[in-house]
PDB file with one MODEL, atoms N, CA, C and O in Angstrom:
MODEL        1
ATOM      1  N   MET A   1       0.755  -1.318  -0.030  1.00  0.00           N
ATOM      2  CA  MET A   1       0.085   0.105  -0.001  1.00  0.00           C
ATOM      3  C   MET A   1       1.080   1.262   0.168  1.00  0.00           C
ATOM      4  O   MET A   1       2.132   1.202   0.804  1.00  0.00           O
ATOM      5  N   TRP A   2       0.579   2.357  -0.512  1.00  0.00           N
ATOM      6  CA  TRP A   2       1.044   3.651  -0.571  1.00  0.00           C
ATOM      7  C   TRP A   2       0.498   4.380   0.176  1.00  0.00           C
ATOM      8  O   TRP A   2      -0.697   4.588  -0.032  1.00  0.00           O
ATOM      9  N   PHE A   3       1.144   5.025   1.292  1.00  0.00           N
ATOM     10  CA  PHE A   3       0.260   6.023   2.152  1.00  0.00           C
ATOM     11  C   PHE A   3       0.837   7.448   1.966  1.00  0.00           C
ATOM     12  O   PHE A   3       2.014   7.658   2.256  1.00  0.00           O
ATOM     13  N   ASP A   4       0.129   8.320   1.543  1.00  0.00           N
ATOM     14  CA  ASP A   4       0.586   9.780   1.409  1.00  0.00           C
ATOM     15  C   ASP A   4      -0.111  10.781   2.265  1.00  0.00           C
ATOM     16  O   ASP A   4      -1.336  10.873   2.332  1.00  0.00           O
ATOM     17  N   GLY A   5       0.651  11.448   2.849  1.00  0.00           N
ATOM     18  CA  GLY A   5       0.520  12.324   4.127  1.00  0.00           C
ATOM     19  C   GLY A   5       0.776  13.780   3.649  1.00  0.00           C
ATOM     20  O   GLY A   5       0.896  14.062   2.457  1.00  0.00           O
ATOM     21  N   PHE A   6       0.848  14.634   4.599  1.00  0.00           N
ATOM     22  CA  PHE A   6       1.106  16.063   4.629  1.00  0.00           C
ATOM     23  C   PHE A   6       2.668  15.967   4.303  1.00  0.00           C
ATOM     24  O   PHE A   6       3.124  16.459   3.271  1.00  0.00           O
ATOM     25  N   PHE A   7       3.262  15.471   5.009  1.00  0.00           N
ATOM     26  CA  PHE A   7       4.897  15.601   5.111  1.00  0.00           C
ATOM     27  C   PHE A   7       5.641  14.262   4.714  1.00  0.00           C
ATOM     28  O   PHE A   7       6.871  14.309   4.681  1.00  0.00           O
ATOM     29  N   GLU A   8       5.019  13.102   4.417  1.00  0.00           N
ATOM     30  CA  GLU A   8       5.491  11.828   4.293  1.00  0.00           C
ATOM     31  C   GLU A   8       4.766  10.975   3.333  1.00  0.00           C
ATOM     32  O   GLU A   8       3.550  11.046   3.155  1.00  0.00           O
ATOM     33  N   GLU A   9       5.692  10.034   2.619  1.00  0.00           N
ATOM     34  CA  GLU A   9       4.917   9.128   1.710  1.00  0.00           C
ATOM     35  C   GLU A   9       5.664   7.942   2.095  1.00  0.00           C
ATOM     36  O   GLU A   9       6.894   7.950   2.146  1.00  0.00           O
ATOM     37  N   VAL A  10       4.939   6.900   2.373  1.00  0.00           N
ATOM     38  CA  VAL A  10       5.573   5.585   2.740  1.00  0.00           C
ATOM     39  C   VAL A  10       4.929   4.487   1.952  1.00  0.00           C
ATOM     40  O   VAL A  10       3.703   4.540   1.854  1.00  0.00           O
ATOM     41  N   GLU A  11       5.574   3.487   1.368  1.00  0.00           N
ATOM     42  CA  GLU A  11       5.233   2.250   0.699  1.00  0.00           C
ATOM     43  C   GLU A  11       5.597   1.321   1.534  1.00  0.00           C
ATOM     44  O   GLU A  11       6.754   1.233   1.945  1.00  0.00           O
ATOM     45  N   GLY A  12       4.308   0.242   1.997  1.00  0.00           N
ATOM     46  CA  GLY A  12       4.715  -0.818   2.750  1.00  0.00           C
ATOM     47  C   GLY A  12       3.251  -1.625   3.049  1.00  0.00           C
ATOM     48  O   GLY A  12       2.301  -1.460   2.284  1.00  0.00           O
ATOM     49  N   VAL A  13       3.174  -2.395   4.078  1.00  0.00           N
ATOM     50  CA  VAL A  13       2.261  -3.036   4.525  1.00  0.00           C
ATOM     51  C   VAL A  13       1.618  -2.490   6.005  1.00  0.00           C
ATOM     52  O   VAL A  13       2.372  -2.304   6.960  1.00  0.00           O
ATOM     53  N   LEU A  14       0.266  -2.269   6.096  1.00  0.00           N
ATOM     54  CA  LEU A  14      -0.239  -1.769   7.219  1.00  0.00           C
ATOM     55  C   LEU A  14       0.085  -2.905   8.241  1.00  0.00           C
ATOM     56  O   LEU A  14      -0.233  -4.083   8.077  1.00  0.00           O
ATOM     57  N   GLU A  15       0.779  -2.386   9.348  1.00  0.00           N
ATOM     58  CA  GLU A  15       1.177  -3.210  10.431  1.00  0.00           C
ATOM     59  C   GLU A  15       0.081  -3.178  11.560  1.00  0.00           C
ATOM     60  O   GLU A  15      -0.407  -4.216  12.007  1.00  0.00           O
ATOM     61  N   ARG A  16      -0.272  -1.931  11.987  1.00  0.00           N
ATOM     62  CA  ARG A  16      -1.442  -1.721  13.005  1.00  0.00           C
ATOM     63  C   ARG A  16      -1.752  -0.546  13.001  1.00  0.00           C
ATOM     64  O   ARG A  16      -1.089   0.321  12.430  1.00  0.00           O
ATOM     65  N   VAL A  17      -3.051  -0.294  13.787  1.00  0.00           N
ATOM     66  CA  VAL A  17      -3.705   1.049  13.970  1.00  0.00           C
ATOM     67  C   VAL A  17      -3.945   1.413  15.255  1.00  0.00           C
ATOM     68  O   VAL A  17      -4.836   0.796  15.837  1.00  0.00           O
ATOM     69  N   ASP A  18      -3.351   2.285  15.847  1.00  0.00           N
ATOM     70  CA  ASP A  18      -3.649   2.706  17.190  1.00  0.00           C
ATOM     71  C   ASP A  18      -4.651   3.744  17.163  1.00  0.00           C
ATOM     72  O   ASP A  18      -4.378   4.872  16.753  1.00  0.00           O
ATOM     73  N   ASP A  19      -6.026   3.357  17.662  1.00  0.00           N
ATOM     74  CA  ASP A  19      -7.102   4.303  17.654  1.00  0.00           C
ATOM     75  C   ASP A  19      -7.139   5.376  18.645  1.00  0.00           C
ATOM     76  O   ASP A  19      -7.791   6.408  18.486  1.00  0.00           O
ATOM     77  N   ILE A  20      -6.284   5.060  19.875  1.00  0.00           N
ATOM     78  CA  ILE A  20      -6.242   5.924  20.912  1.00  0.00           C
ATOM     79  C   ILE A  20      -5.403   7.040  20.702  1.00  0.00           C
ATOM     80  O   ILE A  20      -5.778   8.127  21.142  1.00  0.00           O
ATOM     81  N   ASN A  21      -4.243   6.942  20.054  1.00  0.00           N
ATOM     82  CA  ASN A  21      -3.205   7.693  19.619  1.00  0.00           C
ATOM     83  C   ASN A  21      -3.280   8.301  18.328  1.00  0.00           C
ATOM     84  O   ASN A  21      -2.638   9.319  18.070  1.00  0.00           O
ATOM     85  N   LYS A  22      -4.066   7.704  17.460  1.00  0.00           N
ATOM     86  CA  LYS A  22      -4.602   8.014  16.216  1.00  0.00           C
ATOM     87  C   LYS A  22      -3.217   8.082  15.197  1.00  0.00           C
ATOM     88  O   LYS A  22      -2.965   9.027  14.450  1.00  0.00           O
ATOM     89  N   ILE A  23      -2.431   6.910  15.346  1.00  0.00           N
ATOM     90  CA  ILE A  23      -1.142   6.457  14.689  1.00  0.00           C
ATOM     91  C   ILE A  23      -1.492   5.218  13.565  1.00  0.00           C
ATOM     92  O   ILE A  23      -2.266   4.299  13.834  1.00  0.00           O
ATOM     93  N   VAL A  24      -0.950   5.325  12.566  1.00  0.00           N
ATOM     94  CA  VAL A  24      -0.952   4.087  11.732  1.00  0.00           C
ATOM     95  C   VAL A  24       0.454   3.672  11.581  1.00  0.00           C
ATOM     96  O   VAL A  24       1.314   4.453  11.174  1.00  0.00           O
ATOM     97  N   TRP A  25       0.711   2.373  11.927  1.00  0.00           N
ATOM     98  CA  TRP A  25       2.132   1.717  11.767  1.00  0.00           C
ATOM     99  C   TRP A  25       2.154   1.020  10.376  1.00  0.00           C
ATOM    100  O   TRP A  25       1.256   0.275   9.984  1.00  0.00           O
ATOM    101  N   VAL A  26       3.353   1.361   9.620  1.00  0.00           N
ATOM    102  CA  VAL A  26       3.657   0.860   8.291  1.00  0.00           C
ATOM    103  C   VAL A  26       4.837   0.269   8.094  1.00  0.00           C
ATOM    104  O   VAL A  26       5.775   1.061   8.172  1.00  0.00           O
ATOM    105  N   ARG A  27       5.136  -0.865   7.862  1.00  0.00           N
ATOM    106  CA  ARG A  27       6.086  -1.903   7.604  1.00  0.00           C
ATOM    107  C   ARG A  27       6.652  -1.674   5.976  1.00  0.00           C
ATOM    108  O   ARG A  27       6.102  -2.119   4.968  1.00  0.00           O
ATOM    109  N   GLU A  28       7.715  -0.978   6.022  1.00  0.00           N
ATOM    110  CA  GLU A  28       8.471  -0.937   4.540  1.00  0.00           C
ATOM    111  C   GLU A  28       9.148  -2.370   4.233  1.00  0.00           C
ATOM    112  O   GLU A  28       9.509  -3.213   5.054  1.00  0.00           O
ATOM    113  N   ARG A  29       9.213  -2.410   2.954  1.00  0.00           N
ATOM    114  CA  ARG A  29       9.899  -3.872   2.295  1.00  0.00           C
ATOM    115  C   ARG A  29      11.320  -3.894   3.071  1.00  0.00           C
ATOM    116  O   ARG A  29      11.801  -4.998   3.326  1.00  0.00           O
ATOM    117  N   SER A  30      11.927  -2.864   3.410  1.00  0.00           N
ATOM    118  CA  SER A  30      13.310  -2.850   4.212  1.00  0.00           C
ATOM    119  C   SER A  30      13.079  -3.199   5.466  1.00  0.00           C
ATOM    120  O   SER A  30      14.101  -3.225   6.151  1.00  0.00           O
ATOM    121  N   ASN A  31      11.891  -3.534   6.123  1.00  0.00           N
ATOM    122  CA  ASN A  31      11.691  -3.837   7.398  1.00  0.00           C
ATOM    123  C   ASN A  31      11.624  -2.676   8.301  1.00  0.00           C
ATOM    124  O   ASN A  31      11.495  -2.810   9.518  1.00  0.00           O
ATOM    125  N   ASP A  32      11.705  -1.590   7.735  1.00  0.00           N
ATOM    126  CA  ASP A  32      11.716  -0.156   8.704  1.00  0.00           C
ATOM    127  C   ASP A  32      10.170  -0.018   8.988  1.00  0.00           C
ATOM    128  O   ASP A  32       9.264  -0.265   8.193  1.00  0.00           O
ATOM    129  N   LEU A  33      10.071   0.377  10.137  1.00  0.00           N
ATOM    130  CA  LEU A  33       8.603   0.678  10.815  1.00  0.00           C
ATOM    131  C   LEU A  33       8.329   2.051  10.818  1.00  0.00           C
ATOM    132  O   LEU A  33       9.022   2.717  11.587  1.00  0.00           O
ATOM    133  N   HIS A  34       7.366   2.724  10.050  1.00  0.00           N
ATOM    134  CA  HIS A  34       6.964   4.112  10.080  1.00  0.00           C
ATOM    135  C   HIS A  34       5.674   4.288  10.998  1.00  0.00           C
ATOM    136  O   HIS A  34       4.836   3.387  11.050  1.00  0.00           O
ATOM    137  N   LYS A  35       5.550   5.337  11.641  1.00  0.00           N
ATOM    138  CA  LYS A  35       4.284   5.608  12.262  1.00  0.00           C
ATOM    139  C   LYS A  35       3.804   7.021  11.400  1.00  0.00           C
ATOM    140  O   LYS A  35       4.667   7.825  11.047  1.00  0.00           O
ATOM    141  N   ILE A  36       2.399   7.241  11.106  1.00  0.00           N
ATOM    142  CA  ILE A  36       1.974   8.245  10.528  1.00  0.00           C
ATOM    143  C   ILE A  36       0.786   8.561  11.369  1.00  0.00           C
ATOM    144  O   ILE A  36       0.043   7.685  11.810  1.00  0.00           O
ATOM    145  N   ASP A  37       0.606   9.983  11.604  1.00  0.00           N
ATOM    146  CA  ASP A  37      -0.799  10.554  12.226  1.00  0.00           C
ATOM    147  C   ASP A  37      -1.859  10.143  11.309  1.00  0.00           C
ATOM    148  O   ASP A  37      -1.743  10.603  10.174  1.00  0.00           O
ATOM    149  N   TYR A  38      -2.910   9.354  11.537  1.00  0.00           N
ATOM    150  CA  TYR A  38      -3.906   8.852  10.457  1.00  0.00           C
ATOM    151  C   TYR A  38      -4.728   9.813  10.247  1.00  0.00           C
ATOM    152  O   TYR A  38      -5.525   9.663   9.322  1.00  0.00           O
ATOM    153  N   GLU A  39      -4.767  11.071  11.046  1.00  0.00           N
ATOM    154  CA  GLU A  39      -5.600  12.272  10.500  1.00  0.00           C
ATOM    155  C   GLU A  39      -4.817  13.001   9.485  1.00  0.00           C
ATOM    156  O   GLU A  39      -5.463  13.783   8.787  1.00  0.00           O
ATOM    157  N   LYS A  40      -3.514  12.894   9.262  1.00  0.00           N
ATOM    158  CA  LYS A  40      -2.772  13.637   8.304  1.00  0.00           C
ATOM    159  C   LYS A  40      -2.662  12.666   6.897  1.00  0.00           C
ATOM    160  O   LYS A  40      -2.026  13.043   5.913  1.00  0.00           O
ATOM    161  N   ILE A  41      -3.268  11.565   6.948  1.00  0.00           N
ATOM    162  CA  ILE A  41      -3.403  10.721   5.616  1.00  0.00           C
ATOM    163  C   ILE A  41      -4.175  11.407   4.543  1.00  0.00           C
ATOM    164  O   ILE A  41      -5.386  11.585   4.673  1.00  0.00           O
ATOM    165  N   THR A  42      -3.543  11.787   3.521  1.00  0.00           N
ATOM    166  CA  THR A  42      -4.086  12.420   2.337  1.00  0.00           C
ATOM    167  C   THR A  42      -5.021  11.302   1.352  1.00  0.00           C
ATOM    168  O   THR A  42      -6.184  11.424   0.966  1.00  0.00           O
ATOM    169  N   SER A  43      -4.148  10.308   1.141  1.00  0.00           N
ATOM    170  CA  SER A  43      -4.457   9.119   0.169  1.00  0.00           C
ATOM    171  C   SER A  43      -3.905   7.890   0.697  1.00  0.00           C
ATOM    172  O   SER A  43      -2.983   7.847   1.512  1.00  0.00           O
ATOM    173  N   VAL A  44      -4.581   6.763   0.139  1.00  0.00           N
ATOM    174  CA  VAL A  44      -3.795   5.496   0.160  1.00  0.00           C
ATOM    175  C   VAL A  44      -4.086   4.857  -0.920  1.00  0.00           C
ATOM    176  O   VAL A  44      -5.252   4.968  -1.297  1.00  0.00           O
ATOM    177  N   GLU A  45      -3.271   4.118  -1.638  1.00  0.00           N
ATOM    178  CA  GLU A  45      -3.283   3.558  -2.809  1.00  0.00           C
ATOM    179  C   GLU A  45      -2.659   1.809  -2.749  1.00  0.00           C
ATOM    180  O   GLU A  45      -1.626   1.530  -2.141  1.00  0.00           O
ATOM    181  N   PHE A  46      -3.340   0.965  -3.348  1.00  0.00           N
ATOM    182  CA  PHE A  46      -3.145  -0.307  -3.209  1.00  0.00           C
ATOM    183  C   PHE A  46      -2.192  -0.435  -4.502  1.00  0.00           C
ATOM    184  O   PHE A  46      -2.437   0.044  -5.609  1.00  0.00           O
ATOM    185  N   ILE A  47      -1.182  -1.098  -4.175  1.00  0.00           N
ATOM    186  CA  ILE A  47      -0.115  -1.463  -5.480  1.00  0.00           C
ATOM    187  C   ILE A  47       0.035  -2.871  -5.652  1.00  0.00           C
ATOM    188  O   ILE A  47      -0.521  -3.666  -4.895  1.00  0.00           O
ATOM    189  N   ASP A  48       0.759  -3.225  -6.610  1.00  0.00           N
ATOM    190  CA  ASP A  48       0.930  -4.588  -6.894  1.00  0.00           C
ATOM    191  C   ASP A  48       2.584  -5.089  -6.539  1.00  0.00           C
ATOM    192  O   ASP A  48       2.929  -6.256  -6.724  1.00  0.00           O
TER     193      ASP A  48
ENDMDL
END
C-alpha cells in the first residue's frame, strides 16, 4: 500500500492502527517501521 500524508510518503504493509493515539504503523519492504498520524493521511493506494 502507498500512504501519502502531508509531509511523508510511505510504501509498505499496514502493520497496525492505534485508535487511541491516532497513529498508523506501516512496515516497509526494508523492514523499517514508520508511524503516521492517521488524521494527516491524504490518500492510500493499493499497489502490486
